[in-house]
N, C-alpha and C positions, 0 to 999 in steps of 0.2 A: 568467385567460380560458382555461386550458388544460381545467378541469374544465368550464367551460361548454360549452367545444366539442367535449369528449367526448359529454356529455351531448344535445348537438342532435344530433351525427351518431348516436347511439343511439337516439333517439327518431325520426328521420328513417328510420332502418332498420327501425324496428319490435323493437329486440331489448335485452336485459339490459345496463346499463351497465359489469357486468363482462365482457361479451363484447366490448367497444373496450379493447385494448391500444392504450398510447401509445408512442411515440418521439418524443425532442425534437432535432429535427435541428441546433439550437443548439450540442450537446453530445455527441451520438451518430451515430455511422455507422450507416446500413443495411447488415447482413449477410443472408448467405443463412440463417442460422438462424432471422432475424426472420422472416422470408418464409415458411420452411416451418410457422411457428407460425400461420399465419392464412388466410382465405379469399381476401380482398380487403386492399386499400389505400387509406385515404382520405388525402388530402395536404390540410392545412387552412394555418392560418398567423395571425399575429398584425400589426395595423397597426402595431405599433411597431418592425417590421423590413423594410427594402426590398431587394427583389431588385435592384436597381441597385447594392447594397452590393459594396465589393472585397477587404471583410474575411475572414479567413481560413474563419471558419466558415460562409458563405454558399458558396464555392467547395467545402469540405467537404461542405455540403448539396445542391450540383448536382451533384454526384459519385453522392451516394446516388439522385439523382431519373435520373439516366443508367444506375446499376446496376439503380433498380427497372424501368425501361424496357425493358431487355436481357433481364430475368427473365420479362417475358412474365405478370407475375403482373397479375390484372384489378385496375385502378387507377382511382379518381375524383379529379380535384383540384379545389380550388376555392379563389377569389380569389388569396392568397399562392403557391399550389399551381399555379394555371393558370399566373402570372408566371414561378414557377421552373422549371416545365415547358418553358415556351416557351424561355428562358433557357438552360437544360440542354442542350438539343437543336438550340440552332442559329437560334433567333429574337431578338428584341431588345424590349428594356423600358426606358422612360424614366419618371422622373418629370415627369407636367405637370398642373396643378392647373388649368387651362383645360378639360381634359378629364375630371377627377376626377368621380366618381357616387356618391350615397351616397342611401339610401332604397327606394323600390319603382320600377323605372324598365321603361318600356315597351321590350320586346326582341322582335326581329324574324328567324324564321328564314330563313336563307339556303336556295336551292335543294337545297343539298347537306342541309342539316337537315331538309327535309321528306322527303327520302328516308330519313334515316337510322333504324335499326331502333330507336334509344332517342329522340330527339328528334320523329319524326316523330308520336307522339302527342300533343305538347304545342298548346295551340293557339297560334295567330298571327294577331297579336303575343300577348305573354303578359307579364305582371309579374314580372320578377325583383329579387331582394335584392342590392343593392350598397353599398360601402364600401370605395373605393378611390382611390389617387389617383397609384399609377404604373400605366402604360399599355402593354399589350403592342402594340408598334407592328408588328412581323413576325413572322409565324409559323414555325415551323420547316419545312423545305422539305417533309417526307412529311405534313404536318397538312393536315387538312379542317376550313373554316371552316363551323361550324353555325348560328350567329346573331352577329346584332348588334343595337346601338342607334345612335340619331343622332349621340350624341357619339363612341361608341368602336366601330371596324368589328369588331375580331376580342373575340369574348365568350364563346366556345366553341369546342373542337375537339376531333376524333377523330384516329386514326391507321389506317392500311388494316390491315385483319386483325388487329387487336387490341380485347382488351377494355379500351381506354385511352382514358378521358374527361378534359376539365379543360373547367373554366368560372371565368371573371371574375367571375360572380355567386355567392351564396352558396344552393346548393340545400338544405342542412341547415338553415338557419334559418327559423322561423315568423316572424309578426308580433311577436312577443313577444321571439322569441330575438334578432331583429336591435335591437330598441331596448335589450334589455339590453347587446349588444354595443357600441351606440354611445354609452350611458351610461357605459361603460368608459373610452370615447375620445372625451370631449365636444367635444374641439378640433375633431374631423372635421365636425360637425354646420353649426356656422355658418361654417366655413371653406368647405365644400363646397356646402353648400345655401345659405347667405345667411340660414337661418331661425334665429329662436328656438327652443330645443327642444319647446316646447309645439305650436308652427306645424308644426314639422316631424312631431310626433308625430299631429297631426290630418289633416295629409293623406298619410300612410303608406298605401298599399293592401296589401288583403290578396294573397297570391300564392299561390294553390292549387298552381300548377304545381310548386313547389319540392320538395316532399316526394314528391310521386309521381314524378318523374323518379330520385330517389335508389332509390325501391321498385322501380321498374321497371328499372335497371341492376342492384341485386341478382337480378331475375328473370332476366336474360339470363347472370349469373353462375350461377346454380345449375342453369339448362338445362344450361351448359357441364360442371358437377362432376358433375350426376346423370346 
């Protein structure tokens, strides 16, 4: 899935695959030289690794997230990244199958989201692509909530005076990309949606806001860099 994730981010950003460098937080610590080599950071992650863990690798990863935040490098984190950012910066995350989400989910902007320079151009509501059973129950103290769903209040955040966004959903994925992702983790479809895979695929909606969200973010970064 690492290669699939790199391709998903590259396609969503409209760039070549070799423009996307990867750093595996399971094994590597984020350092200053990594950030000097890139214009922006995208944080994704695998459904096989929970932010609720107390393993050593997770605490090292959270240290990397804190270092990234303090660096002020433009950042967009999705799904596992959203959960890791929330926990690293003082929020809380729990595993809760009753609030797990998978598929195309109706997502609403908060009042802050409607005013945000990135999210204000989204339709309201919009479909977002989900696949998670870990839930952010409390955001970091300074975080601004931008979007919610009926099941999960905390779906997107930003921070004042920073180009730093995070979403529980996957703006890097297309409909086909989400299907490829859930095929790799087939246990999530029936466990969360209660549907056989064929029925899940048939009811999956297009979510055009996803790629446009990331491209607008890149536009905001370019405006600062240039």
